[in-house]
C-alpha positions in Angstrom: 69.4 -19.5 9.2 73.1 -19.7 7.9 75.5 -22.5 9.4 77.9 -20.8 11.7 81.4 -21.3 12.3 84.9 -19.8 13.0 85.1 -15.9 12.1 85.2 -15.3 8.4 88.1 -12.7 7.2 87.8 -11.5 3.7 91.9 -10.6 2.5 91.0 -7.9 0.4 90.7 -4.1 0.4 88.7 -3.9 -2.8 85.3 -2.8 -2.3 84.2 -4.5 -5.3 85.4 -7.7 -3.7 83.4 -6.7 -0.5 80.1 -5.7 -1.9 80.2 -9.4 -3.6 81.3 -11.1 -0.1 78.1 -9.1 1.8 75.6 -11.1 -0.6 76.6 -14.4 1.3 74.9 -12.9 4.4 77.4 -13.9 6.6 79.2 -12.0 9.3 82.6 -10.7 8.3 85.8 -8.5 8.4 88.0 -7.3 5.7 91.4 -6.5 5.4 94.0 -6.2 3.2 97.2 -8.5 3.0 100.5 -7.1 2.1 101.6 -9.4 -0.6 103.8 -9.3 -3.9 101.6 -9.2 -6.7 103.5 -9.9 -9.2 103.0 -13.1 -11.4 106.4 -14.5 -12.5 107.8 -14.3 -15.7 106.5 -17.5 -17.5 104.3 -18.5 -14.8 100.8 -19.4 -16.2 97.8 -17.0 -15.3 95.8 -19.8 -13.7 99.1 -20.9 -11.3 99.8 -17.2 -10.5 96.3 -16.5 -9.3 96.1 -19.5 -7.5 99.6 -19.1 -5.6 99.0 -15.2 -4.7 95.2 -15.8 -3.6 96.8 -18.4 -1.0 99.7 -16.3 -0.2 96.9 -13.4 0.8 94.9 -15.9 2.7 98.2 -17.5 4.8 99.5 -13.9 5.4 96.5 -13.3 7.6 95.6 -17.3 8.7 98.7 -16.8 10.5 98.1 -14.0 12.3 93.9 -14.9 12.9 94.7 -18.7 13.7 91.1 -19.2 14.9 89.6 -17.5 11.8 88.5 -18.3 8.4 90.3 -16.5 5.9 89.4 -16.3 2.2 92.1 -14.7 -0.2 91.8 -13.4 -3.9 93.6 -12.4 -7.2 92.3 -11.8 -10.3 94.2 -11.3 -13.8 93.3 -10.6 -17.2 95.2 -12.9 -20.0 95.4 -12.1 -23.3 97.0 -14.9 -25.7 98.1 -16.3 -22.6 100.0 -12.8 -21.1 99.1 -11.6 -17.9 97.5 -7.9 -17.8 97.8 -6.1 -14.0 96.9 -3.1 -12.9 98.3 -0.5 -15.2 100.9 1.7 -13.5 99.7 4.9 -15.5 96.9 6.2 -17.3 99.1 5.7 -20.5 99.8 2.2 -19.6 95.7 1.7 -19.2 95.3 3.2 -22.8 97.5 1.0 -24.4 95.8 -2.0 -22.5 92.4 -1.2 -23.7 93.6 -0.4 -27.1 95.2 -4.3 -27.0 92.0 -5.7 -25.7 89.4 -3.7 -28.1 87.5 -6.0 -30.3 89.3 -9.2 -28.4 88.6 -11.9 -26.5 90.8 -12.7 -23.2 90.4 -14.2 -20.2 89.8 -13.3 -16.5 91.1 -16.0 -14.0 90.4 -15.3 -10.0 92.3 -17.7 -7.4 90.3 -18.3 -4.4 92.0 -19.5 -1.3 90.3 -20.5 1.8 92.8 -21.3 5.0 91.6 -22.0 8.5 91.6 -25.0 10.8 94.9 -26.2 10.1 94.1 -26.4 6.6 93.1 -24.9 3.1 91.6 -25.2 -0.2 92.8 -23.1 -3.6 90.4 -22.8 -6.6 90.5 -20.9 -10.1 87.5 -19.4 -12.2 87.7 -18.6 -15.3 85.5 -16.1 -17.6 86.2 -15.7 -21.5 85.6 -12.4 -22.3 84.8 -10.5 -25.9 85.3 -6.8 -25.4 83.6 -4.7 -27.8 85.0 -2.2 -30.6 84.8 0.7 -28.4 86.3 4.2 -29.8 89.5 6.0 -29.1 87.5 9.0 -27.8 86.0 6.2 -25.5 89.1 5.2 -24.3 89.8 8.5 -23.3 87.0 9.4 -21.7 86.9 5.9 -19.4 90.7 6.4 -18.8 90.0 10.0 -17.9 88.2 9.0 -14.6 91.1 7.0 -13.3 88.6 4.0 -12.8 91.0 1.7 -14.7 94.2 2.4 -12.3 93.0 -0.1 -9.4 91.6 -2.9 -12.7 93.7 -6.1 -14.0 93.2 -5.3 -17.4 92.6 -1.3 -16.8 88.8 -2.2 -17.0 85.8 -2.8 -15.0 83.4 -5.0 -16.5 80.8 -3.6 -15.0 81.6 -0.1 -15.1 77.8 1.5 -16.5 79.6 4.4 -18.2 81.9 2.4 -20.6 80.3 -1.0 -20.9 83.3 -2.5 -22.2 82.4 -6.1 -22.6 80.3 -7.3 -26.1 79.6 -10.5 -24.4 81.1 -13.2 -21.8 81.3 -16.9 -21.1 81.2 -17.8 -17.6 80.9 -16.1 -14.2 80.3 -12.7 -14.3 80.9 -12.0 -10.9 84.6 -13.7 -11.8 85.0 -10.5 -14.1 84.0 -8.5 -11.1 86.7 -10.4 -8.9 84.9 -12.8 -6.5 83.0 -15.8 -8.2 80.8 -16.3 -5.6 79.5 -19.9 -6.5 82.9 -21.1 -6.5 83.2 -19.5 -2.9 80.1 -21.2 -1.5 81.0 -24.5 -2.6 84.6 -24.2 -0.7 82.4 -22.9 2.2 80.9 -26.2 2.4 84.3 -28.0 3.5 84.3 -26.0 6.7 80.8 -26.6 7.3 79.8 -22.9 6.3 76.1 -22.8 4.3 74.6 -19.3 3.3 70.7 -19.2 4.5 70.2 -16.9 1.6 69.8 -17.5 -2.4 73.7 -16.7 -3.4 73.1 -17.5 -7.3 69.9 -15.4 -6.6 71.4 -12.9 -4.3 74.4 -12.4 -7.0 72.2 -12.1 -9.8 69.9 -9.7 -8.4 73.0 -7.6 -7.5 74.5 -7.5 -11.1 71.7 -7.3 -13.3 73.0 -10.7 -15.3 71.7 -13.9 -15.5 73.7 -17.0 -14.9 73.1 -20.2 -16.8 76.3 -21.9 -15.4 75.5 -21.6 -11.0 73.8 -25.4 -10.9 77.0 -26.6 -12.2 79.7 -24.7 -10.4 77.4 -25.8 -7.3 77.6 -29.4 -7.8 81.1 -29.8 -8.5 83.6 -30.8 -5.4 84.5 -28.0 -3.2 88.0 -28.1 -2.5 91.3 -29.1 -4.0 95.0 -29.2 -2.6 96.3 -25.9 -1.2 
């Protein structure tokens, strides 16, 4: 059985994060946290996602002091420049043109707050985009799937399939690096009963070569 602990709250409205979080096999509820998700000008992306993940977790932890709150934030960075969610289809198209055939980095900050303390970690995945055509960009943008995605794309989209290769956690590219979260939850005595790496690989359809390395690291860092 999974180790019992405080009630879990996922501070996110993202259906993709909710699907991944559910793989832990732990009871939880999800609710969005009203936080300005703007990365500051000149702010390193890894600092920005850590700050925003923590802000989301703190926002709900204040309202639910007996719960354990998990906050997340994901951005795409191209040569150090943050590409957030596009404002419209024109901006989405421009982002996809910039990313085409190039590599970039996906950062996700994960914060866990509860019982008067917190931890924040950042997962990093390098992604290489394929040489998709202008027509493929137009068809994908027309679906409007790109409008709520950092960098204007979904790594898991079955039709567009924009990614040629990656190095790092696949689930991070979706928005929730599960093994990073699992090792953080250990600090609160929470241990999912399910084999999380196996569940993640089955759900995403992607093999993972790094879960053992991730799970063997320290589970927390300074908030």
